[in-house]
N, C-alpha and C positions, 0 to 999 in steps of 0.2 A: 415528655415522650420517651417511651422505653425502647432502647435499641440494644443490639448485641454486638460484641466485638467478634468479627468474623475470623474463623480459623483459616490458616493458609491453604491455598489450593495451587495446583500446578496447571498451567496452560501449555506446558511442553508436550511434545509427542510422547506417546506411551512407550514403555520399555520394549514392547513388541515391535515398535517401529510404525505402528498404526497412528494415524492422525487423531488429534482431539476433534470431535465433531459436535458442533452446536447447530441445532436445527429447530425449526418451528415456523409459524406463519409470520408474514410481514407484519400483520396487525392482529391483535386480539379483537375478535368481532362478537363472539357470543360464548357463553360457558360451554354449550354443546360442542361448538367448533373447536374450542381449546382442548377440552378433555378427549374428544375423539382423535384429534391430531396427536396429542401427547401419548395416548394409548398405543397408537400404531407406531409412533417413533420410538417408544420404549422397547417394543418388540424388535425394532430394527437395530437396537443397540447403540443409540446416540448417547453422548455424555452429558449434554446440557440442552435444556429446552429454552428457546428464545421466542419473544413476541413483543411487538411494539404496543405499548399502552398509550403513550402520547405520541402522535405522529406529526412531525413538523412539515406542513404542506406549503408549497410555494404560494398558492392562492387560497383565500378563504372560501369556504363552501365545500371544499373537498372533505373526505372522511378524515377526521383529526384524532381518531382513537376513542376508546371507551372510557379512558380515565381510571380513577381509583378502583372501580369495581373489577377491572381487569386484574389487579393485584390479588384480589381474593381468589380469582380463578387460578392464578399461578400458585397460590398457597395450596389449593386442592390438588394440583398436579404434583407438587412436592410430596404431599401426604399420600396420595393414591398410587403414584408410580415411582416414587423415590428418585425423581430427576431433580438435578439442580436447575434453577431458573435464573434467567438474566433478561434485563430490559434496558431500553435507552432512557437516559436522563438528560435534560437540557437546562434545568433550573434547580435552585436550592430546594424548592418545594417538592420537586420530583424525588430528589435524593432523600429528603426527610421521610417521604411516604414509603419509599423502598426500604429504608432502615426500619421503620416502624412495623412494616409488614414482613420483615425478615426475608426479603428477597436476597438470593445468594450472591449476586453480582450485578453490576451495571455496566453499560457502555456509553461512551460519549460519541455522538454521531459526527459526521463530516461537517455539517453546517456549524455545529457548536465548536468543534475543534478549530475552526477558522478564526474564532474570536477569543483571544487570550483572556479578556475580561470574564467571559462566560466560563471558560475553563477554570479560572482562578476561583470563581464563586463555588463551583462544584468541588474543587480541591479543598476549600475551606469547610464545606459542608460535610466532607467525608473524614476530616481530620479526627484521629483518635478511634476510628471504627475498624480500620484495616479491611474494609469491604473490597473485594476484588474489582478492579476497574480495567476495562478494555477501551482503547482509544482508536477510533477509526481515523484514517488519513484525512486531512482537510480537503475542502473542495478544490482549492488551487494546488498545483504541483509544487509545493514549498515544503521541503523536508524539515526546514528550520521550525516551521509552525508545528509540525507533527512531533518533533523532538521536544519542543518547548512545552507542549501539552502533556507529554509523558513525564517530563521533569517536574512540572507543577504538581501532578498527582503524587509522584514519589516524594517531593518535598513536603507534602502533607502527611507523610509517614506511612504511605501504603507500600507494602511489600508484595502485593498481588497485582501486578500490572502487566498488560499485554497490548500489543498493537494489532490492528486489523487493517489489512490492505483491501480497499474496496474500489480502487481505480479513481481516475480523475476526469471530470467533464471537459470536453474539448468542443470547439465550434464545429469542426469538420468531422462528424461522427462516421466511423466505419461500421463494422458489423456489431461492435460492442456498444453498450450504453455509456460506459466510462472506459477510457483508455487505461490498460493495465499499468503501463510505464513501469515494468518490472524492475528497472534499474534503481528506482527510488526505494522500494522496500529492501532490495538487496543492499543498498548503501546504508539503510537504517540498521540492518542486521550487523553490518561491519562496525558502525558507529556505536551501537548499543547491543553488543553480543549477548548480554544477560537477559534481554527482553524477548519473550516468545513473540513470534509473528505468525498470525493466521491470515488466511485469504477468505474474502467474501465474494465467491464467484457470482452469486445472484446479482449483486449490484454492479459488478464489472460487466456482466453479459446483458442484463436487462431482458433476457430471453432464455427460456429453459433449453433451447437448442444447443447452446454452446457450453452448458455447465460442465459436462464431463471433460471437455477439452481444457477449460481453464483450471478445473480442479486437478487434473493430471499435471498441468504445468506447475502448479503450486507444489505438488508432491515432488516433482523432478527438481525443484529449487529448494527442497528441504524445508518448506514451511512447516510450522508445528501443528497446524490444524485448519479446519474449514468451518465457516459459518454459512449455512445454506438455508434458504427459505423453503419451508415445506408446509403444505396446507392440505386438509382432508378433501377439499374440493376447489382446486386452484381456479377453475374457470368462473367460480362464483365469488372469488376474493374481492374485498372492497378496496384493496390497494395492491398495486404491482402484481396483477394476476399472471401476466405473461412470464414472469421470472420464477414462479413458484412450482415446485414439484409435489406430487403425491408422496406420502411416506414410502410406498412400495417402489416408486421410481427412484427415490433417494437411496433406498437400500440397494437397488440394482446398480446405481452409479457408484456407491461406495465399494461394492464388490468388484467393480471393473477396474478400480485404480491399481496401478502397478506401483508398489512401494519400493523406493531405492534405499540402499544402505547409506548412512551418513559417512562412513569410512570403509575403506577396503579391508576386509578381514583376512583375505588370502594374502600371504606374504609375497608370492610370486606376482600377483596382480598389483600389490602395493609397490613392489620394486619397479615393475614396468611403468607404472604411473609416474613414479619419482624420476625415472630416466627421461620420459617425455617432457615432464615439467622442467627438468633442468635445461632441456633444449629451448623451451619457451623462455626461460630466464635469460639465456644467452641472447636470443633474438630480441627480447625486450631491452636488454642493455645496449645492443647495437642500434635499436630504434631510437632510444634516448640520445645516444651519441650523434646519430644522424640529424635528429631535430636540433640538437645543440649547434651542429655545423651549419644547418640552414639558418638559424637565428643569427649566427655570426655574419653570414652573408647579408641578411636583412639589415643589420646594423651598418654595414659598409654601404649598402644601397641607400639607406636613409641619410647617411652623411653626404653622399654624392648628390642626392636630391636637394638637400639643404643648401649645399654649396652652389648649386646651379638653379635654385629657386623653382624646383619642379614639384608639382602636387604629389601627395602621397599615393592616392588611388589612381591606378591606370586601368580603367574599366575594360579595355580590350584585352589587356594582359590577364586580368582576373578571370574573364570569361574563357580565355584560352586555357588557363590552368584547369578550371573545372571540367571543361569538355575533354581535355586530354587525359586527365587522371581518371575520370569516370569510364572513358573508353578503355583505358588500360585495365581497369578493374573488371570490366565485362569480359575482356579477352582472357583474363586469368580465371574466369569463373567465380568472381567475387561480387557481392552485392554493391552496386554503385552508390546506394544510399549510405552505406558504411563509410565509404571514402569521402562522400560529400560532408558527412558529419565531422570526420577527422580533419579534412582540409579547411573547413569553416572555422574550427577551433584554432588551428595553426594560424590561419589568416587573421583571426581576431587578435591573437598575440602579436602578429607582425604589425598590425595597425597600432597597437598600444606602444610597441617599442619605437616605431617610426615617429609617432606623435611625440613621444618623450624626447627623442633626439632633436626633432624639429623645433621644439620649444625650449631647448636647453640654452642657457646663457642669455645674451642680450639680443638674440635674433629677432628682428622686427618685421621682416618682410612677410607679406601676405601669402598664405598657402592654404590649400584645401586639405582638410584632415581626412585621409582615407587610403589601399595597400599595394605591395609590389606585384 
């Protein structure tokens, strides 16, 4: 099989500050559909053309992609419109086909990312090619799985790696198909600052209604780019029709985005920000010291409970804490959900410390493990 070693590409934001844009239909359906969509998207100024050639469906009988002939259509798009092309791979055979057909890049989908064995097979298949690989977040909200998948691809020698945030499925769905859980890609950016991170608003939203809102949020958080599904006739799409935009609608969305600067260029603005941040640093230090004082009291309470054979959890006391703290938050104009999250985390550490103290030494009396 003849393959080529891919030249390096950048998935970072452009020097102008504009995001990298990857767009195209959810699925390759016909040569006419692919070429017409690519023609319109090329005029809209996108950077990469995407399309699903093999579609991993939950149940058999759904449209599962056109297979190998779709790669030939992508070759025509490369030649006719000068666009780089990218598709999803889930098996070694998929990777080998993309390499043979000189596809510019591949991505690993959420279902595949969830399985380290599958990721390792793909990593082994791309070894020595340096083909650019993008990795979508796994189905479950586990940053370790996401990082592990990226590390496996890099360990195979790839210098062209990026992450795609497409949200996480949850049981209690809100307006989005997948919950964004922005804190996870933000933490990924902190842990792997050299890895570009793009957002996939189409799979987060599941509906074209919210695409602009989520795309703008990604820009505000300084994501490097967007992967958005675009179809020349979305209502007739064979998969995910509700979340796809026409190329013209996509062009309008991209023009509407407000692009933020990564850093303050104005010295006066930078100085003002630094002063405000220094106040935050002081408050954070006080907050850490206050939590330390609270934990010292937890230790004293635990020792007293142990001495008097009192259960760790006092349900009435915990209910009283939650009610009182949330009421205080509302009175101060702060979201009660924030304080619920904070106090649940503090409470969990209180349980851990009290449990450790209760079980220290030769203490044999029966106690119920739970907080102050």
